[in-house]
C-alpha positions, 0 to 999 in steps of 0.5 A: 025278375021272374017275368025278365028271366022268363021274357028273356028265355022267350026271346032267345027260344024266337031268336033261335027258331028265327036262325033254324028257319033262317039257316033253313031258308038259305040251304033251299036257296043255295040247293036252288042256286046250284040246281040253276047253275048246273042247268045253265052250265048243260045248256051253255056245252050245248049251245058251244058245241053245236055253234062248234060243230057249225064252224067246223062245218062252215069253215070252207073258204067262201062262206065267210060272208055267209056266216057273218051275216047269220050272226048278225042280227039285221032285223032292228025291231028284234034289238031294242035294248041292245047296243046300235050296231046299225054302222058295222052292218052297213059295213058288213053289208057293204064289204058283202057286196064290194069285197076289198 
């Protein structure tokens, strides 16, 4: 009876230790995630501001096709993991050369 009480106490102590360690790791994970989220938000804000600035500067008539072509990546080697947009790109190029 004394041995089982002693082993139960050790098991409870180990469980409490693991619980404290898990709580500490969880807090560290939350801190890292919050940091990554803040960095991502800041990068997205900068990218959005740059995108909006470029759009305001290039909102002149006659610049639409240049904007579309710059936004489309016409290099087939760089888009290996994305959807095939070759048909859309060819239509854009045809419309640029022969407007409706």
